[in-house]
N, C-alpha and C positions, 0 to 999 in steps of 0.2 A: 526558414520556413515557419506563420504566424500559427498557431492553432485558438485563437481567441476565434468566441461569434462572432460574425459577421458586423455588428450591431456596434462590439464594442470595441474597434477599433483603433482606441484612443493613442494610442504611443506610451501613458505612463499606466506602469504594472504596480500593485498593490506594495510592498516590502516592509515586514515585521521593523520598528523601530525599535531598539532596546537599548541605547541608550539611556532613558532615563529610569528604565527596570534595572539598570548596573549601580545607574547614581539611586537609586532610595535600596536598594542594598548592601551598600558602602555607605549608609546616611545611618543603615538600623548596625551595620556591624559596630559603625565608631558609640556608637550609643552602651550598644553590649560590653564594649569591653573598659569602657566608664567607668558605665555601671556594676559591673562581676565582681570587683576588687573588695567593692561598699559592700559584698553581699554576703559576708562570712557572719555564721554564725557565734556567735560566745555565747558560753555557760559561767553568768555572774557564783558566784557563788558568799551569801558574808553567813559568817561565822559569830556567832556571839562571843562576846569578851568573856572572857579568862576571869572573874568574879563572876560570871554567873556560868559556866560551865558545870558548875558541882556540883553531882547528884545529891537528888534528896534523900533524907533518911529512911531509911528501913522502918514499915510501918505490919499494923498489927497480922496482916491481909498478907506482907513478905514485903521484896522490894517495893520502890516505890520508882522506881525503875527501872527498868531489862536495857541491859545490855548485853550487845555482840563481839567479842574479839575477838580478832584473826591473827595472829605470831607471825613471825621470819619464819621458828620452822615447821611450822604449818600446822600446829596447832591451834581446832576456837576453840572458844567456848560462851559457853552461855549464863552472866548472870559469877562467872568464876568457873566456870560448874562443864570442866568437853563434852563437847554431844562432838558424833560423829556428823560428816558434812551428808549426807545420805538423811541420815535422822532429823536433820538440822530444818528444815520445810516443819515435818510435822509436828514436835518439838517447840519452835516458833506458835504454830496454830493453837495446838494443844494448851501454851503462855495465857495467849491474845485471846482465846472464846469467854471467857474468864473477866477482863478488865476495862474498862469503858479508854482508860490511856493507849491510845493504842503506839504511845510511838512507840520506837525503838532505837536503840544508841547506836554507833558502831566504832568502835576502835579500832586501825589498821597499822601495826607496826610499818614502820617508815624504807623497809626490807621489802617486804611482801607487793610481789606489781601490783601493778595494774587493774589487768586482765583477771587477776582474781579476785581483787575484791569484789569485780561488780559483778562475778562473778553469785562472791557465795549472796549479796546482797540484795540477786536476781533470786535466787534459789531462797532466799528468808522470804519475802516478799513474795513469793509467788501461789495461789489460794485466799489470799489476805488485803486489806483495806489500807496496809500499813504505814505510817509518816516515821519515816526511818530519818536521822537525824546526826549527824559527823560530835564526835568531842575534839574538843579542842586541849586540852593537859592527856599527859598519857598516863598511864593504868601502871601499876605494880604488874609485875607478872605475876 
């Protein structure tokens, strides 16, 4: 039983050919599989040479550089003065509100977990436009 209108009784019925579509999809899949490993984002870090890492001397208006230190025992110091984590952001904002040089150096012991360092640097940077620079030499406790 044929339900085609009487003028279109030719014997050829339209059918969808999916072969070209499959070919295009497979080619795109191969392209993405080749390119995906090349898209890894990298974080490049250039540390200054040790001879340039020394902090400048203190001036008459106070220390020339501000250093945030994070120790393995959980202690946080700002220019060798202990500071509580909840007060860290306020203390940094207070110090840098009077300074032209907006660079905060930081030092973290090797035993301090990376997440802890990142969290404290986020707290330090909150609400201000600081440049944060790592120290390459260890500080004495």
